[in-house]
C-alpha positions as CSV (number, residue, x, y, z in Angstrom):
1,M,-37.4,27.0,-1.4
2,R,-37.8,22.9,-1.5
3,I,-39.3,22.4,2.0
4,A,-38.7,18.6,3.5
5,K,-39.3,17.1,6.6
6,A,-38.4,14.0,8.3
7,Q,-40.8,12.1,10.3
8,R,-38.8,12.2,13.5
9,I,-37.1,15.3,13.7
10,G,-41.4,16.7,13.4
11,R,-40.4,20.2,11.9
12,S,-40.2,21.0,8.6
13,V,-37.0,22.9,7.4
14,S,-35.1,24.2,4.1
15,S,-34.0,21.7,1.6
16,I,-30.7,23.6,1.3
17,G,-29.5,24.5,4.7
18,L,-26.4,26.5,5.8
19,G,-23.2,25.0,7.3
20,C,-21.8,27.4,10.2
21,W,-18.1,25.7,10.3
22,Q,-16.5,28.4,8.5
23,L,-18.0,30.8,10.8
24,G,-15.8,29.7,13.3
25,G,-12.7,29.2,11.7
26,D,-10.3,26.4,10.1
27,W,-11.5,28.0,6.5
28,G,-9.1,31.0,6.9
29,D,-9.4,34.1,8.4
30,T,-13.1,35.0,10.0
31,D,-15.2,38.2,10.3
32,E,-18.4,38.7,13.2
33,Q,-19.8,41.3,10.7
34,R,-19.5,38.9,7.7
35,S,-20.5,36.0,9.3
36,Q,-23.9,37.6,10.6
37,D,-24.2,39.0,6.9
38,I,-23.8,35.5,5.5
39,L,-26.4,34.4,8.4
40,H,-28.8,37.0,7.1
41,A,-28.2,36.4,3.3
42,A,-29.1,32.6,3.6
43,A,-32.3,33.4,5.5
44,D,-33.5,36.5,3.9
45,A,-32.9,33.7,0.7
46,G,-35.2,31.1,2.0
47,T,-32.8,29.1,4.3
48,T,-34.3,27.7,7.8
49,F,-31.9,24.8,8.9
50,F,-28.3,25.7,10.4
51,D,-25.8,23.5,11.5
52,T,-22.9,24.6,14.3
53,A,-21.0,22.7,16.4
54,D,-19.8,23.7,19.9
55,V,-15.7,23.3,18.3
56,Y,-16.3,25.2,15.5
57,G,-14.5,28.3,16.7
58,D,-14.2,27.0,20.5
59,G,-17.9,28.5,20.5
60,R,-17.6,31.5,18.2
61,S,-19.6,30.1,15.5
62,E,-22.7,29.3,18.3
63,K,-22.3,32.5,18.9
64,S,-23.1,34.3,16.2
65,I,-25.8,32.4,15.4
66,G,-26.8,32.6,18.7
67,Q,-26.7,36.9,17.7
68,F,-28.0,36.4,14.8
69,L,-31.4,35.2,16.2
70,K,-31.4,37.8,18.8
71,D,-31.6,39.9,16.3
72,R,-34.2,38.4,14.2
73,D,-37.9,39.2,14.6
74,D,-38.3,35.7,12.8
75,S,-36.6,33.4,14.7
76,D,-38.7,30.9,16.0
77,G,-38.9,29.9,12.5
78,F,-35.6,28.7,12.0
79,F,-34.4,25.3,12.9
80,V,-30.7,25.1,14.4
81,A,-28.5,22.0,14.6
82,T,-25.4,21.8,16.9
83,K,-23.0,19.0,17.7
84,M,-20.8,17.7,20.9
85,G,-18.3,15.1,21.3
86,R,-14.7,16.8,19.5
87,R,-14.2,18.3,22.7
88,L,-12.5,14.9,23.4
89,P,-9.1,13.2,21.4
90,E,-10.4,11.9,18.2
91,Q,-11.4,8.3,18.3
92,V,-11.2,8.1,22.1
93,A,-14.0,6.5,23.3
94,E,-13.6,7.6,26.8
95,G,-15.5,10.7,27.9
96,Y,-18.6,10.1,26.3
97,T,-21.1,10.0,29.4
98,L,-24.1,12.1,30.7
99,D,-22.2,14.6,32.8
100,N,-19.9,15.4,29.5
101,Y,-22.9,15.8,27.7
102,R,-24.8,18.0,30.3
103,R,-21.8,20.3,30.3
104,W,-21.5,20.3,26.6
105,T,-25.4,21.0,26.2
106,D,-25.3,23.3,28.6
107,R,-22.4,25.2,26.8
108,S,-23.9,25.3,23.8
109,R,-27.8,26.5,25.6
110,E,-25.8,29.6,26.5
111,N,-23.7,30.4,23.3
112,L,-26.8,30.1,21.1
113,D,-28.9,32.1,24.1
114,V,-31.4,29.3,24.0
115,D,-33.3,27.1,26.6
116,T,-33.6,24.5,24.5
117,L,-31.3,23.1,21.4
118,D,-33.4,22.1,18.5
119,L,-30.9,19.1,17.6
120,V,-27.9,17.7,18.9
121,Q,-25.9,15.3,17.5
122,L,-23.1,13.2,18.2
123,H,-19.8,14.9,16.4
124,C,-18.1,11.5,14.8
125,P,-17.4,9.8,17.9
126,P,-15.7,6.5,17.6
127,S,-18.0,3.6,16.4
128,E,-18.1,1.8,19.7
129,V,-19.8,4.9,21.3
130,L,-22.4,4.6,18.7
131,R,-22.6,1.2,19.1
132,D,-23.5,1.5,22.8
133,P,-26.8,1.2,24.1
134,Q,-25.9,3.5,27.2
135,T,-24.8,6.5,24.5
136,Y,-29.0,6.5,23.5
137,D,-30.4,6.0,27.0
138,D,-28.0,9.2,28.2
139,L,-29.2,11.3,25.0
140,R,-32.8,10.4,26.2
141,V,-32.2,11.8,29.7
142,L,-30.8,15.1,28.4
143,K,-34.9,15.1,26.4
144,D,-36.2,14.2,29.3
145,E,-34.4,17.2,31.0
146,G,-35.1,19.6,28.8
147,R,-32.3,20.3,27.6
148,I,-32.4,18.9,24.1
149,R,-35.4,18.6,21.7
150,D,-34.0,15.7,19.8
151,F,-30.8,13.8,19.1
152,G,-29.1,12.8,16.2
153,I,-25.6,11.8,15.2
154,S,-22.8,12.7,12.6
155,V,-21.0,10.2,11.5
156,E,-17.9,9.3,9.2
157,I,-18.5,5.8,7.9
158,C,-22.0,3.9,6.1
159,D,-21.8,1.4,8.9
160,D,-22.0,3.6,11.7
161,A,-25.1,5.1,10.5
162,L,-26.9,1.8,9.7
163,H,-26.2,0.7,12.8
164,A,-27.4,4.1,14.5
165,I,-31.0,4.3,12.7
166,G,-31.8,1.0,14.3
167,E,-32.5,3.5,17.6
168,D,-36.5,4.5,16.9
169,D,-35.9,7.9,18.4
170,L,-33.1,8.8,16.7
171,A,-33.7,11.9,14.8
172,S,-31.1,12.1,12.1
173,V,-28.0,11.1,10.7
174,Q,-25.3,13.3,9.3
175,I,-23.3,12.4,6.6
176,I,-20.2,13.4,4.1
177,F,-22.6,13.0,0.4
178,N,-21.5,14.8,-2.6
179,V,-21.4,14.0,-6.5
180,F,-17.6,12.6,-5.1
181,R,-19.2,10.7,-2.1
182,R,-21.7,8.3,-3.5
183,K,-21.6,5.1,-1.0
184,P,-24.5,6.8,0.9
185,A,-26.9,6.6,-2.1
186,E,-26.1,2.8,-2.3
187,R,-26.4,1.7,1.3
188,F,-28.0,4.2,3.8
189,L,-30.2,6.4,2.4
190,R,-33.1,4.5,1.0
191,A,-32.8,3.2,4.8
192,A,-32.7,6.1,6.4
193,T,-35.9,7.5,4.7
194,D,-38.2,4.1,5.0
195,R,-37.4,4.8,9.0
196,G,-37.8,8.6,9.1
197,V,-34.5,9.6,9.8
198,A,-33.8,13.0,9.0
199,V,-30.3,12.9,6.3
200,I,-28.3,15.4,6.9
201,S,-25.9,16.1,3.6
202,R,-22.4,17.9,4.8
203,V,-19.3,18.6,2.4
204,P,-21.8,18.8,-0.5
205,L,-18.9,20.7,-2.6
206,A,-16.1,18.3,-1.6
207,S,-14.5,21.7,0.6
208,G,-14.9,23.7,-2.5
209,L,-13.6,21.0,-5.1
210,L,-17.1,21.0,-6.7
211,S,-17.6,24.2,-7.6
212,G,-15.3,23.9,-10.6
213,K,-13.1,27.1,-9.5
214,Y,-10.0,25.1,-8.7
215,D,-6.9,23.9,-10.3
216,A,-3.2,22.2,-9.3
217,T,-2.0,25.6,-8.5
218,T,-4.8,26.6,-6.4
219,T,-2.9,27.4,-2.6
220,F,-5.0,27.9,1.0
221,A,-4.0,30.0,4.1
222,A,-2.0,27.9,6.5
223,N,-5.0,28.5,9.1
224,D,-7.6,26.1,6.3
225,H,-8.3,22.9,6.7
226,R,-7.7,22.6,3.0
227,N,-4.1,23.1,3.8
228,Y,-3.6,21.7,6.8
229,N,-5.4,18.3,6.9
230,R,-4.7,16.7,3.5
231,D,-3.0,14.1,4.9
232,G,-5.5,13.1,7.5
233,S,-3.0,14.8,10.5
234,A,-5.3,16.9,12.0
235,F,-8.9,14.7,11.6
236,D,-10.6,12.5,9.4
237,V,-9.4,13.1,5.9
238,G,-12.9,12.8,4.3
239,E,-13.4,15.9,5.9
240,T,-10.8,17.8,3.8
241,F,-11.9,17.3,-0.2
242,A,-14.3,14.4,0.8
243,G,-11.5,12.5,0.8
244,V,-10.5,12.9,-2.6
245,P,-6.9,13.0,-3.8
246,F,-6.3,17.0,-4.3
247,E,-4.9,16.9,-8.1
248,I,-7.6,13.9,-9.0
249,G,-9.7,15.7,-7.4
250,V,-9.4,18.9,-9.3
251,K,-9.4,17.2,-12.7
252,A,-12.5,15.4,-11.9
253,A,-14.3,18.6,-11.1
254,Q,-13.2,20.3,-14.2
255,D,-14.8,17.3,-16.2
256,V,-18.0,17.9,-13.6
257,A,-17.9,21.7,-14.8
258,E,-18.8,21.0,-18.4
259,L,-21.6,19.4,-17.8
260,T,-23.4,22.3,-15.7
261,P,-26.4,23.4,-17.0
262,S,-27.1,26.8,-18.7
263,G,-27.6,29.8,-16.0
264,W,-26.4,27.6,-13.3
265,T,-23.0,27.0,-11.1
266,T,-21.4,23.8,-11.1
267,A,-21.4,24.3,-7.4
268,Q,-25.8,24.5,-7.8
269,M,-25.4,21.8,-10.2
270,A,-23.2,20.1,-7.2
271,L,-25.9,20.8,-4.7
272,R,-28.9,20.1,-6.4
273,W,-27.7,16.7,-7.2
274,V,-27.5,16.0,-3.4
275,E,-30.6,17.3,-3.0
276,Q,-32.1,15.4,-6.0
277,M,-30.6,12.3,-4.6
278,G,-32.8,11.8,-1.1
279,S,-31.0,14.0,1.6
280,T,-33.2,15.7,3.8
281,T,-31.5,19.1,4.1
282,V,-28.0,20.2,2.3
283,I,-25.6,22.0,4.2
284,P,-23.1,23.8,2.1
285,G,-21.2,26.2,4.1
286,A,-21.0,30.2,2.9
287,R,-17.4,32.4,2.7
288,T,-19.8,35.3,1.3
289,P,-23.2,36.8,1.7
290,E,-23.4,36.3,-2.4
291,Q,-22.5,32.7,-2.0
292,A,-25.2,32.1,0.7
293,R,-28.0,33.6,-1.5
294,L,-26.5,31.4,-4.6
295,N,-26.7,28.1,-2.7
296,A,-30.4,28.7,-1.3
297,A,-31.6,29.9,-5.0
298,V,-30.7,25.9,-5.8
299,G,-33.9,25.0,-4.1
300,E,-35.8,26.4,-6.6
301,L,-34.1,24.8,-9.5
302,P,-35.6,22.1,-11.5
303,T,-34.5,18.1,-11.7
304,I,-31.0,17.8,-13.2
305,P,-31.7,15.5,-16.6
306,E,-31.0,11.8,-16.6
307,E,-28.3,12.5,-19.3
308,T,-26.2,14.5,-16.7
309,M,-27.0,12.4,-13.8
310,A,-25.3,9.4,-15.9
311,A,-22.4,11.1,-17.0
312,L,-22.1,12.4,-13.2
313,A,-21.8,8.6,-12.2
314,K,-19.5,8.1,-14.6
315,I,-17.2,10.7,-14.0
316,Y,-17.3,9.3,-10.5
317,N,-16.4,5.4,-11.2
318,D,-14.0,6.1,-13.4
319,Q,-12.1,8.8,-11.6
320,I,-12.9,9.0,-7.9
321,R,-14.4,5.4,-6.7
322,E,-11.2,3.4,-6.1
323,H,-9.9,6.2,-3.7
324,V,-13.0,6.5,-1.4
325,H,-15.7,3.9,-1.8
326,T,-14.2,1.3,0.3
327,R,-13.1,3.6,2.9
328,W,-16.1,5.3,4.4
């Protein structure tokens, strides 16, 4: 596994992490034993970075990770990032206050059974929250009080990310970045790297599209966001299939699959692309222990050839760009 380090975090983490949204829900039914099996499989394969949020299953994901940490003798080597803010209605700025930050982080500390949270990220708050200096002053208070070691943000749009990295002690930015969402490579990644800000790339497989396994007839459970949020009625549509219309994404993903190097899965190529483009860590989810192991193995794969990178860029420009590039 390749190891990455961002100056402002000050700790090394695996370049391939594990996104833990699915341990809480919104991806179909969940099972605690399977959650533990996934976490342990990822860790045994070299994963040290785990990303969660207080609203994933209303704390269920955090509690699963807390149990996992308790069961490991090597838990000191793991880094857990959580998020807060989405207990408020989406895109409502009122409520992003120090008192709420204290309550939310105390709840996450209890769920994870830790005294101090490694990293807390504001969970895609409204832009006005990210542009308010008081926001960062309040987060600094949490550090001073020992509730958190570092703070970062999770964003939907590049402009919010670019604004926030002007804060000298912002540790990280989490952003959607994948073969079908390339704008961060043009607008943001170099600026973040130059300032020592960790880049956490989420939705790297476009909600599974970039596994190359879906076709136009693929269906999803009623409680899976890939079913109920295709129109963005529950939360930002960019979180589901990276905002790409499903039928268009299926066709483009099939073209991506044809470029997969021998011995790789298409998902592994898509993850290696994100890693290769300059992310600090990439956080694919996993529904099975085997998926977690395959994801972690990306940290050992060689560089994608230039001709394949060029072909992937052409697929984006010809089929995807018009649907996503100007929106986020």
